[in-house]
N, C-alpha and C positions, 0 to 999 in steps of 0.2 A: 204194293203200297199205293194207295190212291193219291191223287194230286192234293186233295184236301188234307190228308194226314201228313203228307210231306210239308205242306205250308205251315201246319200247326207245330210240327217239330222244329222247323226253321225259326218260327216266332219265339218258341220256348228257348231255343238255343241263344237267340239274340238277347232275350231277357236275362238269361243266366250270365252271359258275357257282360252285359251292361251292369248287372248287380255286382258281380265280382270286381269289375273295374271301379265302380263307385266306392265299394268297401275298401279296396286297396288304396284308393286315393285318400279316403278318410283316415285310414291307419297311418299313411305316410304323413299326412297333415298333423295328426295327433303326436306322432313321434317327433316330428320336426319342432312342434310347439313346445313339447316338454324338454327337448334337448336345448332349445334356445333359452328357456328359463333357467336351466341348470348350468349354463355357461356364465360364470361370474367373473368379475374383476377381482383377482386374488390379492390377499393381503401380502404386503412386503415381508419376506421371511425374516430378515434381520431385525426389522422393527418389532415384529411379533415376538421373536426370541428375546429381545431386550426386555420386554414386559415380563415374560416368564422367568427371567433371571433377576428381576428386580425384587429384592427381599422386603420391600415396603408393602407389596401387595401379593395376594394369592388369586389364582384364576381357576375356576372349575366350570365344568359343563353340566348343565341340567337339561331335562327334556325341553327343547325349543328355545333355550336361552343360554347365554354365557354370563357367568357371575364373576365380577372382580371386586374383591373386598380388601380393606386395609389389613395388614398383618397385625396391627395394634387394634384396640377396641374401636368398633364402628359406632357411628351415631345413629339416631333414629330417623334421619332423613336420607332418601336415596334418589338415584337418577335412573330412569328407565329410558333407554336409547333405541331409536328406530332407524335401521340402516337405510341407505339409499337403494334404489332398485338395482338388482343384480350386482350388488357389491358384497364381497365376503365380510360378514359381521366382525371377524377378527381384525379387520383393518381399522376398526375404531378403538381397539384396546390401547394402542400407543398414545393417541391424543387425550385419552381419559385417565391415564395412569396417575398423574399428579393429583387429580381430583380424588381418586380412590385412596391414594396414599394419605390424603388429608383427613380421612375418616368417613367418606361417603361410600356407601354400597352402590355399585354400578351394575345394572342388568342390561345386557344388550340382546335384543330380540334376534332370534334366528328365524326369519319369516318363512312362511309357506311359499314354496316355489321361488324363493329369493325375492319376493315382492311383498313389502309390508302392507300394501293396500289390499292384498288378497287374504291376509291373515286376520281373521275375525275374533281372535282371542280377546277377552276383556281384561281390564286392568288387574283384577284380582288374580286371574290365572297367570298373567305375565309376571306378576310380582310375588307369587307364592313361594319362590325360592328364597325370599328374604322376609320371613314372618315377623322379625323384630323391627322392621321399618314401618312406620305408620304415616309418613307423609312423603310425597314424591314431587320431583321435578321431572317433567317429560321433555325429551329432546329428540330431534330427528334431523337427518340430513336428506336434502332433496325430496324425493317422494316419500321418504320415511317421515319427514316432518308433516306432510299432509295427513298421514295416518295418526301421528301423535296428536294432532289437533282434534281428531275424532274422539279421543279418549280424555281430553283435557278437562272437560266440564264434569269433574268428579270431586267430591268433597276432600279426597286425599291429595289432590293435586294443587300445589300452590304456585308453581311456575311452569312456563312453557318456553323452551328455547328452540328456535328454528334456524338451522344452519343451511344457508343457500336454499331456502324453502319458504312456504307460505301456507296459509289455511284456506280450505275450500268450504268449510262449514261455519255457521254463525256462532261466534263466541262473545258477542257484544254484551251478553248478560252474565258472563262467567266472572267469578270473583277470583281472578288470578292475574299474575303479572306475566307479560309476554315480551320476549326479546327476539328480534329478528336479526340474525348475523349474516352479513353478506361479504363477499370478496370483491374488490374493485377490478380484479382481473378475470372474473367468472365469465366464461363465454357460453355457458349452457343455461343459465338461469333465465326464466321467462320474466323479463322486467315488467311487462304489462300485468301479469298475474300477481306479482309481488305488490305492485302499486294498487291494484284493485282490491287485494285481500286485506289491506289495512282497514277498510271499512267494516270488516268482519271481526275485528279484534276488540277487546274491552276498552272502552273509552277512557282515556287518561291513564291507562296502565300498560301501555305498549310503547316500546322504543325500538329504534333501528340502529345497529352498530355496523360500521363498514371496516373491514380489516384491509389495510393497504398492502398490496402485493399478493393477496390470496386469490386463488382461482377456485373452481368448483371442486376439484379433487384434493385441494389442500386440507379439507376437513377429515380425510381418512389417509391411510397409507397404502392405497391400492394402485398408485401410479397414474399416468396421464390418461385422459379421455379424449377421443376425437372431437374436435370442435371447441375444446376448452381453451381459455387463455393461458398465458405463461406465468407461472407463479415466480415471484422473486423472494419468497420467504423460505427460510430453512425449516426443516421438520421440527427442530428444537424451538425456534421462535414461534411457530404456529401453535405448538402444544402449550407454550407459556401463555400465549394470548387466549386460547380457548379455556385454559385452566382458570385464568382470572375471571373470565365471563361466567363460567359455570360455578365457580366458588361463590360469586355474588348471588347466584340464583339458587344455591343450596344452603347458604349459611343461615338464612332466616326463612320462616314460613309466614307469609303475610295474608294467607287466606282468612277471611272473616265469616265464613259460612257457619 
């Protein structure tokens, strides 16, 4: 073997080693990335079982969504809910049960990779499981609310309710009512983003409500989050407060488009 041939083989070997090392690193990164997105904050088991035992509502799973309907006759207005990032969608069943029992069909998105922002399904696709509903209130928690804002400028949407959330897109020209609901013990909300986002909401049709004693995790039943404040509200009291807010936003359709 000549010296030149030996050098070429050595170079090719180094290239192969470098290539396999890079490919292995890429695969490890992808697996780690996917694993991280699939580790969610789980719904509290007892709270979820309470919903399934409640004879006022029925819960069913459809592709990509969870549907909760009243056991009695449902009205023609529904609620489409967008979960917070990496939060089990079932953790929002308990806070929304009284609303569904009142006659409102509730659809909770099961987002792609547990991130509502990554899920690009349109309003028609997300609401296809409730064909008899012809007008909608959109609601979302945390980053789920950001995604809800992106679909709010639609003729079928009359209200937008943001729980510990804000809008990042311009809705100043939208003909809908917006309610921003905050908790005074929330340790995770970006206060500056909330303040700045009010300039993106419909003029004269937006309000802010603050729930005393609520933290960021109070809007679901998935337990505490690192960095959050301490909630002083019981689960029952929080559900009653959220139900009151949502019933106002689903009892009438004020869109004039």
